[in-house]
C-alpha positions as CSV (number, residue, x, y, z in Angstrom):
1,M,-22.6,2.2,-54.8
2,T,-26.4,3.5,-55.1
3,V,-28.5,3.2,-57.8
4,S,-28.3,7.2,-58.5
5,Y,-24.8,7.7,-58.1
6,E,-24.2,4.3,-60.4
7,N,-26.7,6.5,-63.0
8,Y,-25.2,10.3,-62.3
9,R,-21.6,8.2,-62.8
10,R,-22.4,7.0,-66.5
11,Q,-24.0,10.5,-67.1
12,A,-20.4,12.1,-66.1
13,L,-18.0,9.9,-67.7
14,H,-20.6,10.4,-70.6
15,Q,-19.9,14.7,-70.4
16,I,-16.3,14.2,-71.2
17,D,-16.3,11.2,-73.4
18,N,-19.2,12.9,-75.5
19,L,-16.6,15.9,-76.2
20,A,-16.4,16.7,-80.1
21,K,-12.8,15.4,-79.6
22,P,-10.8,11.9,-80.2
23,P,-11.6,10.2,-77.2
24,G,-8.6,10.8,-74.2
25,S,-6.7,13.6,-77.0
26,L,-6.7,15.7,-73.7
27,G,-4.9,13.1,-72.0
28,L,-4.6,14.0,-67.8
29,L,-6.9,16.9,-68.2
30,E,-9.7,14.3,-69.1
31,K,-8.9,12.3,-66.3
32,Q,-8.7,15.1,-63.4
33,A,-12.2,16.5,-64.7
34,K,-13.6,13.1,-64.7
35,Q,-11.9,12.4,-61.2
36,I,-14.0,16.1,-60.4
37,L,-17.1,15.2,-61.6
38,L,-17.3,12.0,-59.6
39,A,-16.0,13.4,-56.5
40,W,-18.9,15.9,-56.5
41,G,-21.5,13.4,-57.3
42,T,-23.6,16.0,-58.6
43,F,-23.1,18.5,-61.6
44,H,-21.9,22.0,-60.7
45,R,-21.7,24.2,-64.1
46,E,-19.7,26.8,-62.4
47,L,-15.9,26.1,-61.0
48,R,-15.6,27.7,-57.8
49,P,-12.2,27.6,-56.4
50,K,-10.1,28.8,-53.2
51,H,-6.3,28.5,-52.4
52,I,-5.7,27.7,-48.7
53,I,-2.1,28.1,-47.2
54,F,-0.9,26.9,-44.0
55,A,1.8,29.3,-42.4
56,A,4.0,28.0,-39.2
57,D,8.0,27.5,-38.0
58,N,9.9,24.8,-37.2
59,G,11.7,24.2,-34.7
60,V,14.2,21.9,-35.8
61,V,15.9,25.1,-37.4
62,Q,17.8,25.4,-34.6
63,A,19.3,22.0,-35.6
64,G,21.0,24.0,-38.4
65,V,19.2,22.2,-41.0
66,V,18.8,25.3,-43.3
67,A,20.3,28.1,-44.7
68,Q,18.0,31.2,-44.4
69,L,16.8,32.9,-41.3
70,A,13.6,31.8,-40.0
71,D,12.0,35.0,-39.9
72,I,11.3,34.4,-43.6
73,T,8.2,32.7,-42.5
74,Y,7.0,35.4,-41.2
75,M,7.9,37.8,-43.7
76,Q,6.7,36.0,-46.5
77,S,3.4,35.4,-44.9
78,C,2.9,39.0,-44.9
79,H,3.8,39.0,-48.3
80,M,1.1,37.0,-48.8
81,V,-2.0,38.7,-47.0
82,Q,-0.8,41.7,-48.7
83,G,-1.1,39.7,-52.1
84,T,2.7,40.3,-53.1
85,S,4.0,36.7,-53.0
86,A,4.1,34.3,-56.3
87,V,1.4,32.4,-55.4
88,T,-1.3,34.8,-54.2
89,C,0.0,36.8,-57.5
90,F,-1.1,33.6,-59.1
91,C,-4.3,33.4,-57.3
92,R,-5.1,37.2,-57.9
93,S,-4.3,37.0,-61.4
94,Q,-6.9,34.2,-61.9
95,D,-9.7,35.5,-59.7
96,I,-9.1,33.2,-57.2
97,P,-9.8,33.4,-53.2
98,Y,-6.9,32.7,-50.8
99,E,-6.9,32.7,-47.0
100,V,-3.6,32.7,-45.1
101,I,-3.9,30.4,-41.8
102,D,-1.2,30.7,-39.2
103,V,-1.1,28.4,-37.3
104,G,2.3,28.6,-35.8
105,I,4.4,31.1,-36.9
106,D,6.7,32.6,-34.4
107,S,5.5,35.8,-33.8
108,D,4.0,37.4,-31.2
109,D,1.2,38.7,-33.4
110,A,-0.8,36.7,-36.2
111,V,-0.6,36.8,-39.8
112,G,-3.9,36.1,-41.9
113,L,-6.0,34.4,-40.0
114,D,-5.3,33.3,-36.3
115,R,-5.1,29.9,-35.4
116,K,-1.8,30.4,-33.5
117,I,-0.9,27.3,-31.8
118,A,2.1,27.9,-30.9
119,R,5.1,29.9,-31.8
120,G,6.8,27.2,-33.5
121,T,7.2,23.5,-33.2
122,K,9.7,22.1,-31.0
123,N,13.3,21.1,-32.3
124,F,12.4,17.6,-32.9
125,A,16.5,16.8,-32.6
126,V,15.7,17.0,-29.3
127,E,12.4,16.0,-28.0
128,P,8.8,15.2,-30.0
129,A,8.0,18.3,-32.2
130,M,4.4,18.8,-30.7
131,S,2.0,17.5,-28.4
132,R,-0.7,14.9,-28.8
133,E,-3.1,17.9,-27.8
134,Q,-1.0,20.5,-30.0
135,L,-1.8,17.5,-33.6
136,V,-4.9,17.3,-32.0
137,Q,-5.8,21.1,-32.8
138,A,-3.8,21.6,-35.8
139,M,-5.5,18.9,-37.6
140,A,-9.0,20.3,-36.3
141,T,-7.7,23.9,-38.0
142,G,-7.5,22.1,-41.2
143,R,-11.2,20.3,-40.9
144,E,-12.5,24.0,-39.9
145,R,-11.1,25.5,-42.9
146,V,-12.2,23.2,-45.6
147,Q,-15.7,23.3,-43.6
148,A,-16.0,27.2,-43.8
149,A,-15.3,26.7,-47.7
150,A,-17.8,24.1,-48.1
151,K,-20.5,26.6,-46.4
152,E,-19.1,29.1,-49.3
153,E,-19.8,26.8,-52.1
154,I,-16.4,26.2,-52.6
155,N,-16.2,23.2,-55.2
156,L,-12.5,22.7,-55.7
157,L,-9.4,23.4,-53.1
158,S,-5.8,24.1,-53.6
159,F,-3.2,23.9,-50.5
160,G,-0.4,25.3,-50.2
161,E,2.2,26.3,-47.2
162,M,4.8,28.5,-45.9
163,G,7.6,27.2,-43.1
164,I,11.4,28.0,-43.1
165,G,12.3,24.4,-42.6
166,N,9.1,22.7,-43.8
167,T,11.1,20.5,-46.2
168,T,12.7,18.6,-43.7
169,T,9.9,18.1,-41.4
170,S,8.4,16.5,-44.4
171,A,10.9,14.5,-45.0
172,A,11.4,13.5,-41.9
173,V,7.6,12.5,-42.3
174,L,8.1,10.7,-45.4
175,T,11.2,8.6,-44.0
176,A,9.0,7.7,-41.2
177,L,6.0,6.1,-43.2
178,S,8.5,4.5,-45.6
179,P,9.4,0.9,-44.9
180,K,13.0,1.2,-45.4
181,K,13.3,4.5,-44.0
182,M,15.5,5.5,-46.9
183,S,17.9,8.5,-46.2
184,W,18.0,9.6,-49.4
185,L,14.1,11.2,-49.4
186,T,15.9,13.8,-48.0
187,G,16.8,16.8,-50.3
188,F,18.1,19.7,-50.5
189,G,15.0,22.2,-49.9
190,S,16.1,25.1,-51.0
191,A,19.6,25.1,-50.3
192,R,20.4,23.6,-54.0
193,G,24.1,22.1,-54.0
194,N,24.7,22.9,-50.4
195,Y,25.9,19.1,-50.0
196,K,27.2,19.6,-46.5
197,L,23.9,20.9,-45.5
198,L,22.3,18.2,-47.2
199,F,24.0,15.6,-45.3
200,H,23.7,17.3,-41.8
201,K,20.0,17.6,-42.4
202,R,19.9,13.7,-43.2
203,R,22.3,12.7,-40.1
204,V,19.8,15.1,-38.0
205,I,16.6,12.9,-39.4
206,A,18.1,9.7,-39.2
207,A,18.9,9.9,-35.5
208,A,15.1,11.6,-34.9
209,I,13.9,8.6,-36.6
210,K,16.1,5.8,-34.6
211,A,15.3,8.1,-31.4
212,Y,11.5,8.2,-32.1
213,E,11.0,3.9,-33.4
214,K,8.9,2.8,-30.6
215,E,6.9,5.9,-30.5
216,I,5.9,6.0,-34.4
217,Q,3.6,3.4,-34.9
218,T,0.6,5.6,-36.9
219,P,1.1,8.7,-39.5
220,A,-0.4,10.5,-36.3
221,D,2.9,9.9,-34.5
222,A,5.1,10.7,-37.4
223,L,2.9,14.1,-37.2
224,R,3.6,14.8,-34.2
225,C,7.1,13.5,-33.4
226,V,8.6,14.9,-36.2
227,G,5.9,17.1,-38.5
228,G,5.2,20.6,-38.5
229,F,1.7,22.4,-37.6
230,D,1.4,23.1,-41.0
231,L,1.5,19.6,-42.4
232,A,-0.8,18.4,-39.5
233,S,-3.0,20.9,-40.8
234,L,-2.7,20.0,-44.3
235,C,-3.5,16.6,-43.4
236,G,-6.9,17.6,-41.4
237,A,-8.0,19.7,-44.5
238,M,-7.4,16.6,-46.5
239,L,-9.4,14.2,-44.7
240,A,-12.3,16.9,-44.3
241,C,-12.2,17.2,-48.2
242,A,-13.3,13.5,-48.1
243,D,-15.9,14.6,-46.1
244,E,-17.1,17.5,-47.9
245,K,-17.0,15.7,-51.3
246,I,-14.2,18.3,-52.3
247,P,-11.6,17.6,-54.8
248,F,-8.6,19.2,-54.3
249,Y,-4.9,19.8,-55.7
250,I,-1.9,19.3,-53.5
251,D,1.5,21.4,-54.9
252,G,5.1,19.5,-54.5
253,F,6.9,17.9,-52.0
254,I,5.6,19.4,-48.6
255,T,2.0,18.7,-49.6
256,A,2.4,15.2,-51.2
257,T,3.4,14.2,-47.9
258,A,0.5,15.5,-46.1
259,L,-1.4,13.4,-48.6
260,A,0.2,10.4,-47.9
261,C,-0.6,10.9,-44.1
262,A,-3.7,11.4,-44.6
263,I,-4.5,8.3,-47.4
264,A,-3.0,6.2,-44.9
265,M,-5.3,7.7,-41.9
266,K,-8.7,7.3,-44.6
267,P,-8.0,5.8,-47.7
268,A,-10.8,7.2,-49.4
269,V,-9.2,10.9,-49.9
270,R,-7.3,9.4,-52.7
271,D,-10.5,10.4,-54.3
272,Y,-10.5,13.5,-53.6
273,A,-6.9,14.0,-54.3
274,L,-5.1,15.8,-57.2
275,P,-1.5,16.3,-58.2
276,S,-0.5,19.5,-60.2
277,H,3.4,19.3,-60.3
278,I,6.2,17.2,-59.8
279,S,8.8,18.8,-56.9
280,R,12.9,18.1,-57.7
281,E,12.9,17.1,-54.0
282,P,13.9,13.1,-54.3
283,G,11.0,12.4,-51.7
284,M,8.2,13.8,-54.0
285,A,8.2,10.5,-55.8
286,Q,8.0,8.3,-53.0
287,A,5.5,10.5,-51.6
288,L,3.2,10.2,-54.5
289,R,3.8,6.3,-54.5
290,L,2.7,6.2,-51.5
291,C,-0.9,8.2,-52.5
292,G,-1.4,5.7,-55.1
293,I,-0.4,8.2,-57.7
294,D,1.8,7.6,-60.6
295,E,4.4,10.2,-61.7
296,Y,2.7,10.2,-65.4
297,E,-0.2,10.9,-63.5
298,V,1.0,14.7,-62.9
299,P,0.5,17.0,-65.5
300,I,2.9,19.8,-64.8
301,Q,6.9,19.2,-65.9
302,A,8.1,22.9,-64.7
303,G,10.8,22.4,-62.5
304,L,8.7,24.0,-59.7
305,S,10.0,24.1,-55.8
306,L,8.7,27.3,-54.3
307,G,6.2,25.8,-52.8
308,E,3.4,28.1,-50.9
309,G,0.8,26.3,-53.7
310,T,2.2,28.0,-56.5
311,G,2.0,24.9,-58.5
312,A,-1.7,23.4,-57.2
313,V,-2.9,26.9,-58.4
314,L,-1.5,26.4,-61.9
315,G,-3.4,23.1,-61.6
316,V,-6.8,25.2,-61.0
317,T,-6.1,27.5,-64.0
318,L,-5.6,24.6,-66.1
319,M,-8.9,22.8,-64.8
320,K,-10.6,26.0,-64.8
321,T,-9.8,26.0,-68.8
322,M,-10.6,22.1,-68.8
323,M,-14.3,22.6,-67.4
324,Y,-15.3,25.6,-69.6
325,A,-14.4,23.2,-72.2
326,V,-16.2,20.4,-70.9
327,W,-19.9,22.4,-70.7
328,H,-19.1,24.5,-73.9
329,M,-17.6,22.4,-76.6
330,A,-19.6,20.6,-79.1
331,T,-20.3,17.1,-79.0
332,L,-19.3,13.9,-80.9
333,N,-22.9,12.9,-80.9
334,G,-23.9,16.2,-82.3
335,I,-21.0,16.4,-84.8
336,N,-21.3,13.4,-86.0
337,Q,-25.3,13.9,-87.2
338,E,-24.0,17.2,-88.7
339,A,-21.4,14.8,-90.7
340,Q,-23.9,12.5,-92.0
341,N,-26.1,15.0,-92.5
342,R,-23.9,17.2,-94.7
343,H,-22.8,13.8,-96.0
344,D,-27.0,12.8,-96.5
345,K,-27.3,15.9,-98.6
346,G,-24.7,15.6,-100.7
347,K,-25.7,12.0,-102.1
348,G,-29.4,13.7,-102.7
349,D,-27.7,16.6,-104.5
350,E,-25.6,13.9,-106.8
351,T,-29.5,12.1,-107.2
352,H,-31.3,15.3,-108.2
353,G,-28.4,16.2,-110.2
């Protein structure tokens, strides 16, 4: 740690600790505001956020692990581009710019920004989800979009995703990363209460983990064998955030799994990652643990499970409010001096009385 950064660190922490309030009384908002200031390494008085959504289809839907039509990936991504999905409505209401990146939607045309690697991954119940070249391409796309955001002087990112079947790919990757290969990490996804589908999904994942056991030696191997293009792009983007010194909000289970991969590849990513909400997927807590994040460090407990980055954008909205306070609140030094002056004036009035 350089002397200049140490000086900045002291100033950044003082900026928040000296606000006119009891120390720590704004809880996780204070903690995350400090993390953002320290991640920047320099003061920015204006928060300039952007939301990035990676969209792709997943071949494992062919194994019968979802209840919806795979075509929903395409249709919902179109609604995102049009601004009529939940997350893009959230963004528009807060003047947060966003972009939709097609890294693998199963369509002839591209939806949003065209970075299509293939028309979906392979069915990992039969063969690895992607080739090594495709994995590199997906991760490079994530990095490219963060670098583009840096050129736009964006200083806070949030991430979302769209892809039918991606709770299955996320559960598979998380299972591969976890020491005991726990089957309970796989949840209902969008088919809440459908136990038949849940048990089938768990069997498909368990079989794949066993089949690729020798191949999966690293987080990158897990992404390649049982992941998705959206997960790999998210991972690449998070790695780039550490290089560009841009803090970012994760959303729920899927982005938390991508973060677990990124931190395993580069531990410094943890300093830039901000949790937003707790997903109801059972693997969420385990994904956070792998990231070194405790559940009590997550500010939003709202039962969200939509995805798209809805929780992440809400996290940004909370932080916009907090950062306004950071630069506009009275200070403890100031209010203490005012109180002392008032006290001294009162004593003076008593003397002259």
